[in-house]
N, C-alpha and C positions, 0 to 999 in steps of 0.2 A: 451202434450194439451196445447194451448195456448190460450183459451178463455173459458169460462166458459159456461155451461150450461144454454140458457133463460128459466127462469119460471116465470113471471109476479107473483105478490100480489096484491088484491084486496086495494082499499084504496090508492092507488100510483101515482103520476103525471106520464104523459105520458114522458116530459121531464124536463129537468134541466138543467141550467147555471152552468158553473164551473167559479169560478173568481179565474185564479193564482198567487199566490204570492210568486212564489219562486225566481222572481229575484229582487224584494224589502223584501218581508221579510225572505226569504230564506236566500240572500247572507249578510242583512245585520249583522247576527251574526257570519259570518264565525273572524277567528281570522288572517288568511292572506288576504287582497285587491286582488280581484279578476280582471286581467285586462281588460280595458275598452272595447276591441278589443273581449272578450271573453264573458262579457255582453252582446255588442251588438248583438253575436253571437246568444248568449243564448233567447235572447226575441223570435230572428226573428227562430229560430227553434222549441220555443213554441208556435207560433204563428201559422207557415206552421203545425206543428202537429193536427189542429185545434182547438185549446183553444181560444172561444171568446174574452176573455179577459184577459190582461196578464198585472198587473201593473207593471208598469218596475222601477221603483226607488223611492228615497224620498230626496226632499228639505231641508232636515233637515241640521243644521249647522253643518262641515265636524268636530269641534270638541268634538261632540254628539257619532257622527258614520263616523268615518273616512273611513269605506267601501264605502260609496255613497258618498266622495266627486266629486265625478263627474259624478253626475247629470245631469247636464244641459248641458257636454260634450256627454253623452249616448243619451240624448234626442234629439240632435242635428244630431247625427249620423247616429239615425231611420228616419228624415225628417220628411216627410208625413205621414208615417207607425207611428210615435211617435206621432202625435198630435191627436191620440183616443187611446193612453196608458195613463190610468188615472195614478197620481204620488200622494204620502203623501205628503200636505202642513201642516206642527206642528201652523204655522202663517202666520200670514200678509207678512212677510220675503219671506217667501217660497210660497207663492203664487204669489208673485211678479214675482218670479222666475218664475212658469209656464205663469204666461202672457205673459211677456216678449217673453217666446218660442212660444207664440200662442196656447198653449192646450186645451184644449176639455173636460178632466175630471180631477178633485182632491179628495181626498180624507182626511178627516181629524182624529184624532187618541184622543180619548177619554178614562177615566176611570171611572168605577163602584163605585170606591172605594179614600177614603182622601190621603193613603198612598200610591200608584199607582200612582194617579195625581201628588202629591208631587216628587216622585222618576222618573217617567217619562218626566214632563209638568214642575217639576219647580213651578206649583202652586197646589193651594189650590182647592177641591173639587169644587168647586162653582164658583174659578178663572177662573177655564178652560173653564165654558160656556162662560163667559167674551170676553176670549182670541179669543175663535171660532164664535163668533156673526161677527165681520167686515168678519171675512175670508169667511164665509159661504155667507155673504150678499153681498157681491162684487163678489166673485165666478158668484153668481145666476144671478144678475146682468149683468155679462159680458156673460151671455150664456152657463155657464160652470153647469156639472152635478158636485152634491158635494155625497161623500159617507159620513158615520160616523162610525166610530168602536169605539164599545166598548167593553176595555179590564176587565178584572177578574168578568166574568158575574158568574164564578161557584164556585172560589175560588180566592183568596187572601194571599202569601206566610205569609204576615207578620199580616191580618187581619181573618184571616181564612174562616169560610163560612159567603159570601155576600148572605142579604138577598134576596129574589127575588122580591118583590117592592123595594128596592135599586136601580137594574139594570133597572128595567121599568121606574124610575123617570129616569133614566140617559138619554136612550134612548130614551125617550119623550124630554125630554131636546134637543136634539140633534136636533130631529126631527122638531121640534118646530119653532128650529133657522132658517130651511131650510133644511136641507140634502134630498134624497133623498129616501135613503136605509140606511139602519142601519145595521153593521153584530156586531152581538152577539158571544165576545170570551170565548174560553175557555184557557186562554192565559198559564195556567199551567197545563192544563188537567186533570183536577179531577172531572168533569163531568162524570154523568151517564145519562142511556136512560130514566128514569122517571123525573129526574129535568131538562131534555131538552124539554121532553112534556109540563113538568109544568110551563117552562117560556115561551115557546110557546104560550098557555094556556093566563097567566098572562096577553101578549101584547094583546092578543086579546080581553080581560075583559079591556083592557085600550081604546081600539077602533085601536089599529093597530094591521093590519091583517097580515098573512107568507107570503104575497107576497109585506109586504114593509120590509121583512127581510131576512138577508143571515144569516148563520151558521160556524164559523172560530174552528175548533177544533184540540187541539194540541193530539197524541199518548202518553201520558209521562205511562199512565196506561196501556195502550192497548184498549181503549173503543171509539176511534175514530169513526169506522167504527159504533159502537153498536149506537151510537149518531145520527149519521148520520141519520140511517132505522128511530130510532125515530122524528129526523125534519120533513123527507118525508111525515110519515103516517101523523103527525102535517099541511103538506100541506106548507111546505120552500119549495121553490126554487131553489135557490140559494144558492151554496154551497163553501165557501176558500179552497183552497189546493194549495199545494207544489211541482212544479216536483220531483219526487224523494225524497221527504221527508225532504227536505232541513227547518233550519232556529231552530226558538226559538222568545226570546226574551234577548237583552241586556241587562235589565234592571232587568229579576226575573232570578234569577239563575234554579230555579227549573221548569224552560218554555222547554222543549225539542222539537224534532222538532214537524212540522205542520205536520197534515194529509197528506198522499204521494198522490199525483194526481191519480198517477197509483194505487193504492189499491182504490180509491173510482171509475174509471174509471170500473173497476174488476167490484166492487160492483155493480154499476148501471147498466153494459150491461148483467149483472145475471137474474138481476132483470127487463129488456127488459125497460127501460129507455133512451129514446135517449141524448146525450149529445153533439156527433158531432167530438167528441176525436177521432185520429187514436194511438190506441196505440201502435202499432211495433214503430212509429215513437217518440210517448212521450217516451217511455222506451230507445230506441237509445239516445235519449237528454239526461237525465239522467242518463246512465253512460257514458256517453262524460264528462257531467261536473263534475261527481265524479270522476272522473278521472284525470280534472285538479285540483280537490280537493283534490288529492292524498291519496282518501277512496273510501272505498264499500258504495254504498246508503243503507241507511236504509229503504227501499221502500221494502217489503215482494214480491210485486210483479214483482220489478226491479232483485231482485235477483234471483225470482225464474226464469223470462224468459230469463235473462242474462245466466243465467245457462245452460239450454235448447236449445241455439244456438250451 
C-alpha cells in the first residue's frame, strides 16, 4: 500500500502550501559540499514533483556556510526558473547579490532569543532588527517579496523555554519591517501540539492571523506531524518541510532533521487536503539525493516506499 486511505476531518483547510527548504536548509548542514550540478538537478526535480515553492539557497558568506558558497552559480544555472525561487539573504550584501541576479523572492532569518541571535547573526536580539530593516525596505521597494523566519520559537538550547509573548514580539517586529509572511521555527524540535495551538492563538490575539504564518518543524523528538495537525486545526495553511528529512541547523547542535516533505505529504493526503505534490516523484528524488549523500533517508515514508518497490 503506497497511499493512505483518505478520511476527512472537521475543521481542516481544503488546501495547504508546502514550502520546500531541502535545497537550502537541508544541504547547508551537510559535512561534505554537494556538487553544483547535483544541487541544480535536486532543485529541478523538486519543482517537477509539484512542489510550489522551493527555497534554492542562501547568499550567506561562504566562511560561515561553505556548503552554499556556489549560491550565485546555482541561481545563474537555474536561469529564468531560478528568478522565481526564494533565497535567504542574511544582510544587505546578500540582498545585493540577489538583486544583481534579478531574483524576485528573498527571506531573512531572525531569532526569538538573544543567545541565538548572537551565535547565528553576530548581533544582539535588538540589533538584528536594525540589520534587517534596510534589507526588507530595499527588497520591497524593488518589488521583491520578503519572508521572515523566526528561529527558537519553542525552545532554545542555551536559554531553555522561550516565552510565547517573546516570540510574538519578535515576529511582530519582523512583520512591521515589511515582511509578508512569517515562518515560526521549532529549531530544536522540542515543540508539542498544545504549544503550537497556544502560539498561533497568541499571534491572533496580537492581530496577526494564521494566513500570515507558516510553521517550520524539526522532528527531533518525533513531534513534527502532531504539531502540523495542531497547526492545521489552528488555521495555518503553509508548512515548511525538507525532502527526505534533510537538514538541521549549523549553529545549534541539538537541531536534527527537518520534517520530511514525504511524511507531511502522506499526512495531508490521508486527511484529504490538497497539496499538489507527486509523492512517487518526490520519494524517488529523495532516494536519489540520499545516494549522493551516501546514507539512507531519515524520512519514514521514503524508507517505507523504497522498500516496497
